[in-house]
C-alpha positions in Angstrom: 57.3 69.9 -52.9 54.1 68.7 -51.4 52.2 71.6 -52.9 53.5 70.8 -56.3 52.4 67.2 -55.9 49.0 68.3 -54.7 48.7 70.6 -57.7 49.5 67.9 -60.2 47.0 65.6 -58.5 44.3 68.3 -58.8 45.0 68.8 -62.5 45.1 65.0 -63.2 41.8 64.6 -61.4 40.1 67.2 -63.6 41.6 65.8 -66.9 41.4 62.1 -66.2 40.7 59.8 -68.0 41.1 61.8 -71.2 44.6 63.2 -70.9 47.9 62.3 -69.2 49.6 64.9 -67.0 53.4 64.8 -66.8 55.4 66.9 -64.3 58.0 69.1 -66.0 60.7 71.5 -64.5 58.7 74.5 -65.8 55.2 73.2 -64.9 53.3 70.3 -66.5 52.8 68.8 -70.0 49.3 67.6 -70.9 49.2 64.8 -73.4 45.8 64.3 -75.2 45.9 60.9 -77.0 42.3 61.0 -78.2 42.1 61.2 -82.0 44.9 63.4 -83.2 47.7 63.6 -80.6 48.0 67.0 -79.0 50.2 68.5 -76.3 49.6 71.5 -74.1 52.0 73.0 -71.6 51.1 74.6 -68.3 53.3 76.9 -66.3 54.2 76.2 -62.7 52.1 79.3 -61.7 49.0 77.9 -63.4 49.4 74.5 -61.9 49.7 76.0 -58.4 46.4 77.8 -58.9 44.6 74.5 -58.7 45.7 74.2 -55.0 46.2 77.8 -53.7 44.0 79.7 -56.1 40.4 80.7 -55.5 37.4 79.2 -57.2 37.4 81.9 -59.8 41.0 81.3 -60.8 40.4 77.5 -61.0 37.2 78.0 -63.0 39.1 80.3 -65.4 41.9 77.6 -65.9 39.3 74.8 -66.4 37.5 77.0 -69.0 40.8 77.4 -70.9 41.4 73.6 -70.7 37.8 73.0 -72.0 38.4 75.4 -74.9 41.7 73.6 -75.7 39.7 70.3 -75.8 41.5 68.8 -72.9 38.6 68.7 -70.5 34.9 68.1 -70.5 32.4 70.8 -69.6 30.4 70.3 -66.5 26.7 69.6 -66.9 24.0 71.8 -65.3 22.1 70.6 -62.3 19.1 68.4 -63.0 15.6 69.7 -62.5 13.2 68.2 -59.9 11.2 66.5 -62.7 14.4 65.0 -64.2 15.5 63.7 -60.9 12.2 61.9 -60.5 12.4 60.3 -64.0 16.0 59.1 -63.3 14.9 57.6 -60.0 12.1 55.7 -61.5 14.2 54.6 -64.4 17.0 53.3 -62.2 14.5 51.5 -60.0 13.0 49.8 -63.0 16.5 48.9 -64.3 17.5 47.3 -61.0 14.3 45.3 -60.9 14.8 44.1 -64.4 18.5 43.4 -64.5 19.5 43.0 -60.8 21.5 45.3 -58.6 24.9 43.6 -59.4 24.5 44.0 -63.1 23.5 47.7 -62.8 26.6 48.3 -60.8 28.7 47.0 -63.7 27.1 49.6 -66.0 28.1 52.6 -63.8 31.3 53.3 -65.7 29.1 54.0 -68.8 26.3 55.9 -67.0 28.4 57.9 -64.6 31.5 59.2 -66.5 34.3 61.3 -65.0 33.7 64.9 -66.0 35.7 68.1 -65.4 34.8 70.3 -62.5 36.1 73.7 -61.5 35.7 73.2 -57.8 34.7 70.6 -55.2 30.9 69.9 -54.8 29.2 72.0 -52.1 27.1 70.5 -49.4 24.2 72.6 -50.3 24.2 71.3 -53.9 24.3 67.7 -52.8 21.7 68.3 -50.0 19.3 69.7 -52.7 19.6 66.5 -54.7 19.0 64.5 -51.5 15.8 66.4 -50.8 14.5 65.8 -54.3 15.3 62.1 -54.3 13.7 61.7 -50.8 10.6 63.5 -51.9 10.2 61.4 -55.1 11.1 58.1 -53.3 8.6 58.6 -50.5 5.6 59.7 -52.6 6.0 57.2 -55.4 4.4 53.8 -54.8 6.6 52.4 -57.5 9.9 53.3 -55.9 8.7 53.0 -52.3 11.9 54.3 -50.5 14.3 51.9 -52.3 17.8 52.8 -51.0 19.5 51.1 -53.9 17.6 53.2 -56.5 18.2 56.4 -54.5 21.9 55.7 -54.0 22.6 54.7 -57.7 20.6 57.7 -59.0 22.4 60.1 -56.7 25.8 58.6 -57.8 25.0 58.8 -61.5 23.5 62.4 -61.4 26.4 63.7 -59.3 29.0 62.2 -61.6 27.2 63.4 -64.8 27.2 66.9 -63.3 30.9 66.6 -62.9 30.9 66.2 -59.1 32.8 63.7 -57.1 30.8 60.9 -55.5 31.3 57.5 -54.0 28.7 54.7 -53.9 28.8 52.5 -50.8 27.3 49.1 -50.2 27.1 48.3 -46.5 26.1 45.3 -44.3 24.8 45.0 -40.7 25.2 41.7 -38.8 22.5 41.8 -36.1 19.9 41.6 -37.5 21.4 41.0 -40.9 20.6 43.7 -43.5 22.1 45.4 -46.6 22.0 49.1 -47.4 23.3 51.3 -50.2 24.1 55.0 -50.1 26.2 57.6 -52.0 28.4 60.2 -50.4 29.6 63.5 -51.7 30.7 66.7 -49.9 30.0 65.0 -46.5 26.4 64.3 -47.4 25.0 60.8 -47.7 22.1 59.9 -50.1 20.1 58.3 -48.6 21.3 58.4 -44.9 24.2 56.0 -44.2 22.6 55.0 -40.9 18.8 54.8 -41.4 16.9 54.7 -38.2 20.1 54.9 -36.3 21.4 51.6 -37.5 25.1 51.6 -38.6 26.3 49.7 -41.7 29.8 48.6 -42.4 30.9 49.4 -46.1 31.9 46.2 -47.9 32.1 47.8 -51.4 32.8 51.3 -52.5 32.7 52.5 -56.1 34.1 55.8 -57.3 35.6 57.3 -60.5 32.7 56.4 -62.8 32.3 52.8 -61.5 35.9 51.8 -61.5 
């Protein structure tokens, strides 16, 4: 029973927010309410593959869902140059609009996309290295944790990977810090220079 629930959660996570997944005795019914209403059935075996199946099996099922129009294809990883452009653009946006207003735009800039598997630590670490390199050698960005955290969150989400943006506070001495986490990797570090920050705000699911 728990495995069936986990399987439906996995399918819902991949198809949300575009489609609604309803549990059926023979599997699941996918309802696509965008434009012309469509329905797609999944057998119990296919639903279970999202939990007990391997990456290849999940990727094959997601490909079928994309072909059926029920899921959004995953974007390719961004190049080093693109990461730098995004970082400078986000930094400029934060300076022009303010950090709070930029956070309200995340639902538009970081949509929920389909993914065949969970993000790997290597993939997230690669993005962290690129952001750290651009942030440290750019006099314009100058190691801005807010810009790095928001850029990481947006790029990970746009690649179809799960990420959470955290805003933390430290009391003594008082300070604020921002970082994004995905696959156990924090961008930038959650505890810079060994100082711990308590999260007071966490944003996931495209800014909601």
